[in-house]
C-alpha positions as CSV (number, residue, x, y, z in Angstrom):
1,M,-5.9,-18.0,-34.4
2,H,-6.8,-18.6,-30.7
3,F,-6.9,-22.3,-29.7
4,K,-9.2,-23.1,-26.7
5,L,-7.5,-24.7,-23.5
6,L,-8.6,-27.3,-21.7
7,T,-8.2,-26.3,-17.8
8,I,-8.3,-29.3,-15.2
9,V,-10.4,-27.9,-11.9
10,L,-10.4,-29.7,-8.7
11,C,-14.1,-29.2,-7.3
12,F,-15.3,-30.8,-3.8
13,G,-13.1,-33.5,-4.6
14,C,-13.8,-34.6,-8.2
15,V,-11.8,-33.5,-11.2
16,S,-13.6,-31.9,-14.9
17,L,-12.9,-30.6,-17.7
18,L,-14.1,-27.4,-18.4
19,S,-13.4,-25.4,-21.6
20,A,-11.6,-22.1,-21.7
21,G,-12.2,-19.3,-22.9
22,E,-9.6,-16.8,-25.4
23,Y,-9.1,-15.0,-22.0
24,N,-10.7,-16.7,-19.2
25,P,-8.6,-19.7,-17.5
26,V,-12.0,-21.7,-16.7
27,R,-15.3,-20.2,-18.3
28,S,-16.3,-20.1,-22.1
29,V,-18.6,-17.7,-23.2
30,G,-22.1,-20.0,-23.2
31,D,-21.0,-21.8,-20.1
32,K,-23.8,-21.6,-17.2
33,A,-22.6,-19.4,-14.5
34,P,-21.7,-20.6,-11.2
35,A,-24.0,-20.0,-8.4
36,W,-23.0,-17.7,-5.7
37,S,-25.0,-18.0,-2.2
38,D,-25.2,-16.2,1.2
39,L,-22.6,-13.5,0.2
40,P,-22.8,-10.8,3.0
41,G,-23.4,-7.3,1.3
42,V,-22.6,-3.9,2.3
43,D,-26.6,-3.5,3.2
44,G,-26.2,-6.3,6.1
45,Q,-28.5,-8.6,3.8
46,K,-27.3,-12.3,2.7
47,H,-27.1,-12.3,-1.0
48,S,-27.3,-15.3,-3.6
49,L,-27.5,-15.5,-7.3
50,A,-30.9,-17.4,-6.8
51,D,-32.4,-14.3,-5.5
52,L,-32.0,-12.6,-8.9
53,K,-34.4,-15.0,-10.5
54,E,-36.8,-12.6,-11.7
55,K,-34.1,-10.6,-13.4
56,A,-33.8,-11.1,-17.2
57,V,-30.4,-10.2,-16.9
58,V,-27.3,-10.0,-14.1
59,V,-24.2,-8.6,-14.5
60,V,-21.2,-9.8,-12.0
61,A,-18.4,-7.4,-11.6
62,F,-15.6,-8.6,-9.5
63,T,-14.0,-5.5,-7.8
64,C,-12.2,-4.2,-4.9
65,N,-11.6,-1.0,-2.6
66,T,-7.7,-1.2,-3.1
67,C,-6.6,-1.5,-6.8
68,P,-6.1,1.6,-8.9
69,Y,-7.8,0.3,-11.8
70,A,-11.1,-0.5,-10.0
71,V,-11.4,2.5,-8.3
72,D,-10.8,4.2,-11.6
73,Y,-14.0,2.6,-12.6
74,E,-16.3,3.0,-9.6
75,E,-18.0,5.9,-11.4
76,R,-18.6,3.9,-14.2
77,L,-19.8,1.2,-12.8
78,N,-22.3,3.3,-10.5
79,R,-23.5,4.7,-14.0
80,L,-24.0,1.2,-15.2
81,A,-25.9,0.3,-12.1
82,G,-27.7,3.7,-12.4
83,K,-28.7,3.1,-15.9
84,Y,-30.1,-0.6,-16.0
85,A,-30.4,-1.7,-12.5
86,A,-33.4,0.4,-10.6
87,A,-35.3,-1.8,-8.4
88,D,-38.0,-2.5,-11.1
89,S,-35.4,-3.2,-13.9
90,P,-35.4,-6.3,-15.6
91,V,-31.2,-5.9,-15.1
92,A,-29.7,-6.3,-11.8
93,V,-25.8,-5.3,-10.9
94,V,-23.6,-7.2,-8.5
95,A,-20.5,-6.8,-7.4
96,I,-18.1,-9.2,-5.7
97,N,-14.9,-8.6,-3.7
98,C,-12.7,-11.5,-3.3
99,N,-9.6,-9.6,-1.6
100,L,-8.7,-10.9,2.1
101,I,-6.7,-8.0,3.2
102,E,-7.6,-5.1,5.5
103,E,-8.6,-2.7,3.3
104,D,-11.1,-4.7,1.5
105,S,-12.8,-6.1,4.7
106,L,-16.6,-6.1,4.8
107,E,-16.5,-3.1,6.9
108,A,-14.2,-1.0,4.5
109,M,-16.3,-1.8,2.0
110,K,-19.3,-0.8,3.6
111,D,-17.6,2.6,3.9
112,R,-16.6,2.8,0.6
113,A,-20.1,2.3,-0.6
114,E,-21.5,4.5,1.4
115,E,-19.1,7.6,0.5
116,K,-19.7,6.7,-3.3
117,K,-23.2,6.1,-3.0
118,Y,-23.2,2.8,-4.7
119,A,-26.1,1.9,-6.8
120,F,-25.4,-1.7,-6.8
121,A,-24.8,-4.9,-4.5
122,Y,-21.8,-5.0,-3.2
123,L,-20.9,-8.3,-1.5
124,S,-17.8,-9.7,0.1
125,D,-16.3,-13.4,-0.3
126,L,-13.9,-14.5,1.8
127,S,-13.8,-18.4,0.5
128,Q,-12.9,-16.8,-3.0
129,E,-15.0,-19.5,-4.3
130,S,-16.9,-17.2,-7.0
131,G,-13.9,-15.5,-8.1
132,K,-12.5,-18.5,-8.8
133,Q,-15.3,-20.5,-10.4
134,F,-16.0,-17.6,-12.5
135,G,-12.5,-17.8,-13.8
136,A,-11.8,-14.1,-12.6
137,T,-8.1,-13.1,-12.4
138,R,-8.4,-9.4,-12.3
139,T,-10.3,-6.0,-10.6
140,P,-12.3,-5.2,-12.3
141,E,-13.5,-8.0,-14.3
142,F,-17.2,-8.3,-15.7
143,F,-19.8,-11.0,-16.7
144,V,-22.9,-10.9,-18.1
145,L,-25.8,-13.3,-17.9
146,N,-28.5,-13.9,-19.8
147,K,-32.4,-15.0,-18.6
148,N,-30.7,-18.6,-18.5
149,R,-27.7,-17.8,-16.5
150,E,-25.1,-18.5,-19.6
151,I,-22.2,-16.3,-19.8
152,V,-22.9,-14.0,-22.8
153,Y,-20.0,-11.5,-22.3
154,M,-16.7,-11.6,-20.0
155,G,-14.1,-9.1,-19.8
156,A,-13.5,-5.2,-19.4
157,L,-16.3,-3.0,-19.2
158,D,-15.3,-0.7,-21.9
159,D,-12.3,-0.4,-24.9
160,S,-10.2,2.0,-22.4
161,T,-9.1,2.4,-18.9
162,D,-9.1,6.3,-19.9
163,A,-12.3,7.1,-19.1
164,D,-12.0,10.1,-21.8
165,K,-10.9,7.6,-24.1
166,A,-13.6,5.1,-23.9
167,K,-15.7,4.7,-26.9
168,T,-17.3,1.2,-26.7
169,N,-18.8,-0.2,-23.5
170,Y,-19.0,-3.8,-24.3
171,V,-21.2,-4.5,-21.1
172,Q,-23.8,-2.4,-22.0
173,L,-24.0,-4.0,-25.5
174,A,-24.1,-7.2,-24.1
175,I,-27.2,-6.2,-21.5
176,D,-28.7,-4.7,-24.7
177,A,-28.2,-8.2,-26.5
178,A,-29.2,-10.4,-23.9
179,L,-32.5,-8.3,-23.1
180,Q,-33.6,-9.0,-26.6
181,G,-32.4,-13.2,-26.3
182,E,-29.1,-12.4,-28.1
183,R,-25.6,-12.7,-27.9
184,P,-23.5,-9.6,-28.5
185,E,-21.2,-9.0,-31.5
186,K,-18.3,-8.9,-28.7
187,T,-18.6,-11.7,-26.6
188,E,-15.3,-11.9,-24.5
189,T,-12.2,-9.3,-24.0
190,I,-9.1,-9.4,-22.0
191,A,-9.8,-7.4,-18.4
192,I,-7.0,-5.4,-17.5
193,G,-6.4,-4.2,-13.7
194,C,-4.9,-5.5,-10.4
195,N,-4.6,-9.3,-9.9
196,I,-7.3,-10.7,-7.7
197,R,-5.3,-11.7,-4.5
198,Y,-6.2,-15.5,-4.3
199,K,-4.9,-17.0,-1.2
200,R,-2.2,-19.6,-2.0
201,S,-3.1,-23.1,-1.3
202,R,-0.6,-25.9,-0.3
203,R,-0.2,-29.0,-2.2
């Protein structure tokens, strides 16, 4: 049996208690998703969650250029966006890079997105706040938000880091369920990948 943990989160000088998920240290399924704003994208535009208010479902992927796991999932993430996230689709797919190293700079992200023909928004968050507020710890790590912007799924994209062995795409199942106003059968899995390189803060 898994017991939910209580995590103390310091935010803007105040202390709040959040119920953590089975694998997520901050968020639980059903929580309202934190909103990001004015994050620069590889398209030269600034992006906010509020920009997607017309979308019924939003998929948020924390990823980067440099993690071998993230690189292995590039094509799968691109296929997911190609399947669900056309301009007139009710679904949006957004990838956020919170790493601060040069290889994960916005310029490097632009080069990668152009080379791989990304079909999704790819955003840089130098503050790293979006990742912290979502409780994301790995690249890649996925969150599916319903029309009320509640988290209905969080964790891995699918059931194997080996694309040839993957049989169940948890994110696709979550998208399909959310479009029907439901929650997927599987709402949380453990994300496997590289640690997000959060900047350490002095105590």
